[in-house]
C-alpha positions in Angstrom: 49.6 -23.2 81.4 52.8 -25.1 80.5 52.5 -28.7 79.4 55.6 -30.6 78.4 55.4 -34.2 77.1 58.3 -36.6 76.3 60.7 -33.7 75.5 63.9 -35.0 73.9 66.9 -33.3 72.5 69.8 -35.0 70.7 73.1 -33.6 69.5 74.4 -36.4 67.3 75.1 -39.3 69.7 74.7 -37.0 72.7 71.3 -37.3 74.4 71.0 -34.0 76.2 67.4 -34.2 77.3 65.8 -37.6 77.6 61.9 -37.8 77.5 61.2 -35.1 80.0 57.6 -34.5 81.0 56.0 -32.1 83.5 53.3 -29.4 83.8 53.4 -26.1 85.5 50.3 -24.3 86.7 49.5 -20.6 87.4 51.0 -19.3 90.6 53.8 -21.8 90.7 57.5 -20.9 90.9 59.2 -23.9 89.6 62.9 -24.5 90.4 64.6 -26.5 87.7 67.7 -28.0 89.3 70.5 -30.1 88.3 74.3 -30.4 88.1 76.2 -28.7 85.3 75.6 -30.5 82.0 72.3 -32.1 83.3 70.2 -30.5 80.5 68.7 -27.5 82.3 69.6 -24.8 79.9 68.8 -27.0 76.9 65.3 -27.6 78.3 64.8 -23.8 79.0 65.9 -22.9 75.5 63.3 -25.4 74.0 60.5 -24.0 76.2 61.4 -20.5 75.1 61.5 -21.6 71.4 65.2 -21.0 70.9 65.9 -24.7 70.3 63.9 -27.2 68.3 63.2 -30.5 70.2 64.3 -33.7 68.6 60.9 -35.1 69.7 58.1 -34.5 72.2 55.9 -31.4 72.6 55.7 -28.1 74.5 52.5 -26.2 75.0 52.6 -22.7 76.6 49.2 -21.1 77.4 47.6 -23.5 75.0 49.9 -22.8 72.1 52.4 -25.4 70.7 55.8 -23.9 70.7 56.6 -25.4 67.3 53.4 -25.1 65.3 52.2 -21.8 66.9 55.6 -20.3 67.7 54.7 -16.6 67.6 51.6 -17.0 69.8 53.6 -19.1 72.3 56.5 -16.6 72.4 54.1 -13.7 73.1 53.2 -15.4 76.3 56.9 -16.0 77.4 59.5 -13.7 78.9 62.9 -15.3 78.7 66.1 -14.4 80.5 69.0 -16.5 79.0 71.9 -17.6 81.1 74.3 -14.7 81.6 71.6 -12.1 80.7 73.2 -11.1 77.4 72.4 -7.6 76.2 73.9 -5.1 73.7 76.7 -3.6 75.8 76.9 -0.4 73.9 73.2 0.4 74.4 71.8 2.1 77.5 69.0 0.4 79.4 66.6 3.0 78.1 67.7 2.4 74.5 67.7 -1.3 74.9 64.2 -1.4 76.3 63.0 0.8 73.5 64.5 -1.6 71.0 62.8 -4.6 72.8 59.4 -2.7 72.8 59.7 -2.2 69.1 60.5 -5.9 68.5 57.6 -7.0 70.8 55.2 -4.7 68.9 54.0 -2.8 72.0 51.5 -0.2 70.9 53.0 3.3 70.6 50.4 4.7 73.1 51.5 2.2 75.8 55.2 1.9 74.9 56.7 4.8 76.9 54.4 4.2 79.9 55.3 0.5 80.0 59.1 1.2 79.7 58.9 3.6 82.7 56.9 1.1 84.7 59.5 -1.6 84.2 62.4 0.8 84.9 60.7 1.7 88.1 59.9 -1.8 89.1 63.5 -3.0 88.5 65.1 0.0 90.2 67.0 1.1 87.1 66.4 4.8 87.4 69.9 5.8 88.3 71.6 3.7 85.5 69.1 4.1 82.8 71.4 6.3 80.6 74.6 4.4 81.3 76.0 2.0 78.7 75.0 -1.6 79.7 78.6 -2.8 79.5 79.6 -0.4 82.4 76.9 -1.8 84.7 77.5 -4.2 87.6 76.4 -7.9 87.2 73.4 -7.2 89.4 72.2 -4.3 87.2 72.9 -6.3 84.1 70.6 -9.0 85.5 68.0 -6.4 86.2 68.1 -5.1 82.7 67.8 -8.7 81.5 64.7 -9.2 83.7 63.3 -5.9 82.5 63.4 -7.0 78.9 61.8 -10.3 79.8 58.8 -8.7 81.5 58.4 -5.6 79.3 55.5 -7.2 77.3 53.8 -8.4 80.6 54.1 -12.1 79.7 52.1 -14.8 81.6 55.2 -17.0 81.8 58.7 -16.2 82.8 61.7 -18.5 82.0 64.8 -17.4 83.9 68.0 -19.3 83.3 70.6 -19.0 86.1 69.3 -15.6 87.1 71.7 -15.2 90.1 74.7 -17.0 88.9 77.9 -15.1 89.6 76.2 -12.4 91.8 77.4 -11.4 95.3 75.1 -12.1 98.3 73.5 -8.6 98.2 72.8 -8.8 94.4 71.3 -12.4 94.8 69.0 -11.1 97.5 67.9 -8.2 95.3 67.2 -10.4 92.3 65.4 -13.1 94.3 63.2 -10.4 95.8 62.3 -9.2 92.3 61.4 -12.8 91.3 59.2 -13.2 94.3 57.4 -10.0 93.4 56.9 -11.1 89.8 55.7 -14.5 90.8 52.4 -13.2 92.2 50.7 -13.1 88.9 52.8 -15.2 86.6 54.2 -18.7 86.1 58.0 -18.6 86.8 60.5 -21.3 85.9 63.9 -20.7 87.4 66.8 -22.9 86.1 69.6 -23.1 88.6 72.3 -25.2 90.2 72.3 -23.0 93.4 70.3 -25.0 96.0 69.6 -22.1 98.3 67.6 -20.6 95.4 65.0 -23.3 96.0 64.1 -22.1 99.5 64.5 -18.5 98.5 62.0 -18.3 95.7 60.5 -21.7 94.7 57.2 -23.4 95.6 58.2 -26.6 93.7 61.4 -28.2 92.5 62.2 -30.5 89.6 65.7 -32.1 89.7 67.2 -33.3 86.4 70.3 -35.5 86.0 71.7 -36.9 82.8 68.8 -35.4 80.9 66.1 -37.2 82.9 63.7 -35.9 85.6 64.7 -37.7 88.8 62.6 -35.8 91.4 59.5 -33.5 91.4 58.4 -32.2 94.8 58.1 -29.2 97.1 61.2 -28.0 98.9 59.8 -29.4 102.2 59.1 -32.8 100.6 62.6 -33.0 99.3 64.1 -32.1 102.6 62.0 -34.7 104.3 63.9 -37.3 102.3 67.2 -36.3 103.9 68.8 -38.4 106.5 69.1 -35.2 108.6 65.3 -34.6 108.6 64.3 -34.2 112.3 67.9 -34.9 113.5 69.3 -32.8 116.3 72.6 -31.1 116.0 74.3 -29.7 119.1 77.5 -27.7 119.8 79.5 -28.2 123.0 83.1 -28.3 124.3 82.9 -32.0 125.4 81.8 -33.7 122.2 82.6 -37.2 123.3 80.8 -36.8 126.6 77.8 -35.4 124.8 77.8 -38.2 122.4 77.7 -40.7 125.2 74.8 -39.0 126.8 72.8 -38.7 123.5 73.1 -42.5 122.8 71.1 -43.1 126.0 68.1 -40.9 124.9 65.0 -42.9 123.9 64.4 -42.7 120.1 68.0 -41.9 119.1 69.3 -44.3 116.5 72.8 -43.0 115.9 75.1 -40.2 117.1 77.9 -38.8 114.9 80.6 -36.3 115.8 81.7 -33.8 113.2 85.2 -32.8 114.3 85.6 -30.1 111.6 82.5 -28.2 112.7 82.8 -29.3 116.3 79.2 -30.5 116.6 77.4 -33.7 117.4 74.3 -34.8 115.5 71.8 -37.3 116.9 69.7 -39.1 114.2 66.2 -40.4 115.2 64.8 -43.9 114.6 62.2 -43.9 111.9 59.0 -42.1 113.1 60.6 -40.9 116.4 60.7 -37.3 117.6 63.9 -36.7 119.6 64.2 -33.0 120.1 62.0 -32.9 123.2 63.7 -35.8 125.0 67.2 -34.4 124.1 66.2 -31.0 125.5 65.0 -32.5 128.8 68.1 -34.6 129.1 70.3 -31.5 128.7 68.4 -29.7 131.4 68.3 -32.6 133.8 72.0 -33.3 133.5 72.9 -29.6 133.4 75.1 -30.2 130.3 77.2 -27.4 129.0 75.6 -27.2 125.5 75.9 -23.8 123.6 73.6 -24.6 120.7 70.8 -27.0 119.9 69.4 -27.2 116.3 66.4 -29.2 115.0 67.3 -30.1 111.4 64.7 -29.7 108.7 66.8 -31.8 106.4 69.6 -31.0 104.1 68.8 -30.3 100.5 72.4 -30.6 99.3 72.5 -34.2 100.7 69.3 -35.1 98.9 70.5 -33.5 95.7 73.8 -35.4 95.7 72.0 -38.7 96.5 69.4 -38.2 93.7 71.7 -37.0 91.0 74.4 -39.5 91.7 72.1 -42.5 91.6 70.0 -41.1 88.8 67.0 -43.0 90.1 63.5 -41.6 89.9 62.2 -40.6 93.3 
């Protein structure tokens, strides 16, 4: 439903997006990740039709975003970074305004507005000026305008940036609910967002796609994948014991977190042998964790090297 080929954007001598290509299919929630300045928001704006590419093509639901702009935009719901709205309007008035712009038929207009208000939990703030709302409710209003016309594609740029943990959880739950029948692209620099809502992740650095995989596949690239982290009082004694376990390649002490991590040799599973060793020696270990892999480590490695992986 989304097909992007060799998408490029230049601002004078600055190459912001460099020949980016990818497709997104129905039912996918794509996390579009990258450090600040990587080209995420620029790409999102081009997909949504707010910026014109320097070269390349974007097709949304079969419509070229440049040559069939109105048809493509009818298929897209877009939440810009910061969820900008008219602060002096109420959510009710703002959604009525959006319904008029979107050309929603008069017979369906009020019903659709009420459906969206209910789905986003806006009932108790619907007549307050938007400028008086919390960041969480402003994001909800932004998502409400994006889904009002029931688009097939949602493009959400930094939807949880600046929110507190409770607000992030609420917005992510909303995104998960919306993803059941739509394509969703979430642009973010918050790595925990990937596990929270995404089925697939693209990492962009210096305007180029440097990784395209599922969250599990990305974690499997981490040095910590299948490593075992343990917490104990006698870290040095535990390290010595771990070095004797079959399949352990290296043992590292983290004095700051007061843990020891044992890294496996390639293809080796060490959780079982380590657990048995602890029981046999009756070691005083308070915590044992099998690592899935650390996405932050993978992210840093990929974006710093800039190599396609």
